[in-house]
C-alpha positions as CSV (number, residue, x, y, z in Angstrom):
1,M,57.8,45.8,-89.6
2,A,58.2,42.3,-91.1
3,K,58.0,39.2,-89.0
4,K,61.2,38.2,-87.2
5,T,62.7,34.7,-87.0
6,K,61.0,31.9,-85.1
7,T,62.3,31.4,-81.6
8,A,63.4,28.5,-79.4
9,P,61.3,26.9,-76.7
10,R,61.6,28.2,-73.2
11,S,63.9,25.4,-72.0
12,A,66.6,26.5,-74.5
13,S,67.0,29.9,-72.9
14,T,69.8,31.8,-71.3
15,D,69.4,34.4,-68.6
16,A,69.4,38.1,-69.4
17,P,72.4,40.0,-68.1
18,S,72.0,41.4,-64.5
19,A,73.4,44.6,-63.2
20,K,75.9,46.2,-65.4
21,S,78.5,48.9,-65.5
22,G,77.9,50.1,-69.1
23,P,75.8,49.0,-72.0
24,A,74.7,45.4,-72.0
25,C,75.2,43.5,-75.2
26,W,72.7,41.5,-77.2
27,L,72.1,39.7,-80.5
28,F,69.0,40.4,-82.6
29,K,68.1,37.8,-85.3
30,T,66.1,38.6,-88.4
31,E,65.3,37.0,-91.7
32,P,67.0,39.3,-94.3
33,E,64.1,38.8,-96.8
34,E,61.7,40.2,-94.1
35,H,63.9,42.9,-92.5
36,S,67.5,43.3,-93.7
37,W,70.4,45.3,-92.4
38,E,70.0,47.7,-95.4
39,M,66.4,48.2,-94.3
40,Q,67.4,48.8,-90.7
41,K,70.0,51.4,-91.8
42,A,67.4,53.1,-93.9
43,R,65.4,53.8,-90.8
44,G,68.0,56.3,-89.7
45,R,68.3,57.7,-86.2
46,K,64.7,57.1,-85.4
47,G,65.3,53.3,-85.6
48,E,62.7,50.6,-85.8
49,P,60.5,48.7,-83.4
50,W,61.8,45.1,-83.0
51,T,58.3,43.6,-83.4
52,G,57.1,40.0,-83.9
53,V,59.0,38.2,-81.2
54,R,56.8,35.5,-79.7
55,N,59.0,33.8,-77.2
56,F,58.9,34.5,-73.5
57,V,62.7,34.3,-73.0
58,A,63.3,36.7,-75.9
59,R,60.6,39.0,-74.6
60,N,62.1,39.1,-71.2
61,N,65.5,39.8,-72.7
62,M,64.0,42.9,-74.4
63,K,62.4,43.9,-71.1
64,A,65.9,43.9,-69.5
65,M,67.3,46.2,-72.1
66,Q,68.2,49.8,-71.4
67,L,68.7,52.8,-73.6
68,G,72.2,52.7,-75.2
69,D,72.6,48.9,-75.0
70,L,74.3,47.5,-78.1
71,G,73.5,44.5,-80.2
72,F,74.7,42.5,-83.1
73,F,72.3,42.5,-86.1
74,Y,72.3,38.9,-87.3
75,H,70.9,37.6,-90.6
76,T,69.4,34.2,-90.5
77,G,68.6,32.1,-93.5
78,K,71.3,31.1,-96.0
79,D,73.7,33.8,-94.8
80,K,73.8,33.2,-91.0
81,E,76.1,36.0,-90.1
82,V,76.5,39.1,-88.0
83,V,76.3,42.0,-90.4
84,G,76.0,45.1,-88.2
85,I,75.6,46.7,-84.8
86,V,72.5,48.3,-83.5
87,E,71.7,50.4,-80.4
88,V,68.6,50.3,-78.2
89,C,66.9,53.7,-78.7
90,A,63.6,52.9,-76.9
91,T,63.1,50.5,-74.0
92,A,60.5,47.8,-73.9
93,H,57.0,48.9,-74.9
94,P,53.9,47.0,-76.2
95,D,54.3,45.4,-79.6
96,S,51.9,47.2,-81.9
97,K,51.3,43.9,-83.8
98,D,50.2,42.1,-80.7
99,E,46.4,42.2,-79.9
100,T,46.8,40.3,-76.6
101,G,49.0,42.8,-74.8
102,V,51.5,40.1,-73.8
103,W,54.3,40.8,-76.1
104,K,56.8,43.7,-75.9
105,C,59.4,45.1,-78.3
106,V,62.3,47.6,-78.1
107,D,63.3,50.1,-80.8
108,V,66.8,49.8,-82.3
109,R,68.8,51.9,-84.7
110,A,71.8,51.1,-86.8
111,V,75.2,52.1,-85.4
112,C,77.6,50.6,-88.0
113,D,78.3,47.9,-90.5
114,M,80.4,44.9,-89.5
115,P,83.4,45.4,-91.9
116,K,83.8,41.6,-92.2
117,P,80.5,39.7,-91.5
118,V,81.0,37.1,-88.8
119,T,79.4,33.8,-89.9
120,L,77.8,31.2,-87.6
121,A,80.4,28.7,-88.8
122,A,83.2,31.0,-87.8
123,A,81.6,31.6,-84.3
124,K,81.2,27.8,-83.9
125,A,84.8,27.3,-84.9
126,N,86.1,29.8,-82.3
127,P,86.7,28.2,-78.9
128,K,86.3,31.6,-77.2
129,L,82.6,31.5,-78.3
130,A,81.8,28.0,-77.4
131,A,79.4,29.1,-74.6
132,M,77.8,31.9,-76.7
133,A,74.0,31.7,-76.9
134,L,74.2,31.9,-80.7
135,V,76.3,28.7,-80.8
136,R,74.3,26.9,-78.1
137,T,70.7,28.2,-78.6
138,A,70.5,28.7,-82.3
139,R,66.8,29.5,-82.5
140,L,66.4,32.2,-79.8
141,S,65.8,35.4,-81.6
142,V,66.9,37.9,-79.0
143,Q,70.0,36.7,-77.0
144,P,72.3,38.1,-74.4
145,V,76.0,38.5,-75.3
146,T,78.7,38.5,-72.7
147,P,81.3,41.3,-72.7
148,E,84.0,38.7,-73.7
149,E,81.8,37.4,-76.5
150,W,81.1,41.0,-77.7
151,K,84.8,41.8,-77.8
152,E,85.7,38.5,-79.7
153,V,82.9,38.9,-82.3
154,C,83.9,42.6,-82.9
155,R,87.5,41.5,-83.3
156,M,86.5,38.8,-85.8
157,G,84.5,41.3,-87.7
158,G,87.2,44.0,-87.8
159,L,85.8,46.4,-85.2
160,D,87.4,47.8,-82.1
161,P,84.7,47.2,-79.4
162,K,85.9,50.2,-77.4
163,T,85.3,52.6,-80.3
164,V,81.9,51.0,-81.0
165,A,80.9,51.4,-77.3
166,A,82.0,55.0,-77.5
167,G,79.8,55.6,-80.5
168,K,82.8,56.0,-82.9
169,P,83.0,52.8,-84.9
């Protein structure tokens, strides 16, 4: 798989979600020229390993993920927008592109398109998302998303978060 976006230094981190009563929510960033939403969808139900992450906070976020957790698929670069939703289909395992054995990855599969992509500018303009890691920690490539942030971004993108969580977007 193509290289993912660069990540923020450790000090810019946020903590991974703790115990939960349903799927946790995340945001996965990628450069669309390297691995686009269309490429992710083409992987089908098997999904794709989210390799190339070289930041300890992002790695620890992936280690905290469970099967069925959902995430926003975010294009970096000129677009800077949430374009789809993915599901974790394999928990943290060694990154096949890492010879040191330090780095981990999860596998994700496409769930659905975001009917109306949610731009970074729109997220920054929304007071309900002021504390979102995407707004505060722009460079962290794998970020936790709170349930409230998940609902708001889904609403902005034209999705009902309840139907997405139920697997019926």
